[in-house]
N, C-alpha and C positions, 0 to 999 in steps of 0.2 A: 444137456443138449442144446442145440439148435436148431434152425432150419433154418439157412441164410438161403436170399433170395436169387443166388449164383453160384460161379464160380467153379475150380473144377482141384480146390484140393481138401482135405480133409484134415480135419484139425480130433485129436483125439488129448484125453484129459486122461494123465495114468493117475494114482495115488500121489495124494502130495509129498509123502514119502521119498515114493523114486525116481529118481533121476533119470529123463528118456537120453541122456548119453549113455547112462549105466547100461542102456542094453541094445547101444549103438553097434558095436561091434560083434556082437551073439547076434546080430542082424546081417552083419554083412555078408557074418559068415557060411550064412542061409540065404545069399542071392540077395536080403533085404534090404534097399535101403530109404531113409526117410531123413528126413532135414531136424536133428531135434531141436525144441521151442526155442532152446537160449537162444538160440538165433538171433532170434529177432527181438530179443530185447534187451538195451546197455545194462540193465541190472539184474536182467537172469531173472523175472517176472514168470517167464516160459517154462524153466526146466523143469518140471513135472508134465509135459505138454509134446508132442511132436506130429509133424506136420507127413500127410500122404498125397504123394502126387494121385488125383485121381483121371489124370487126361487120356486115355484111353477105355476101349471099349471094356463091355467087362467078360474075364475068362478066366474060364475053373484053374489057370496057373496067376490069378491075382489074386484068386477064392484062395484057396492055398495057404498065399502068401501072409495074408490079414490073418490066416489061423496058426500059421505057426507065432509071427511075431507075439500073437495074442500068448498064445503060448511060452516065446519068450520072456514077455513081461511078469506073467503070472509067475512063471518062477524064478524070476529076479525079485517078483516082490512079498517071495517067500521068501525067499533066501534074508532080504532085507530085513524083516519082521521077524526071521529067527536070531540075527544077530543082534539087534535091537532090545532081543530079553533074554539075552544073554546065551541062547542052545545052541550055538555053535557047537562043535565037537572038541572035545582037548584033546591033542598029540600025547 
């Protein structure tokens, strides 16, 4: 984490193995919008990061949205880890 001198955006770094685009559609389904980090790099360097606008006054709706986004990311990370170790369920 870093503490910049100014600005109105929050950069969130996810685990390196989790692409922010992997949670983008789920977030939109919950009316939460962010910018996937790879948009800001021609090389995809920030693929595991996301950018959230903080240009509004703090409000319970924003707090709930960030909590929901955290749950979405946590669930996606757990799914990714399960598939990486072969823990998927066979049909």
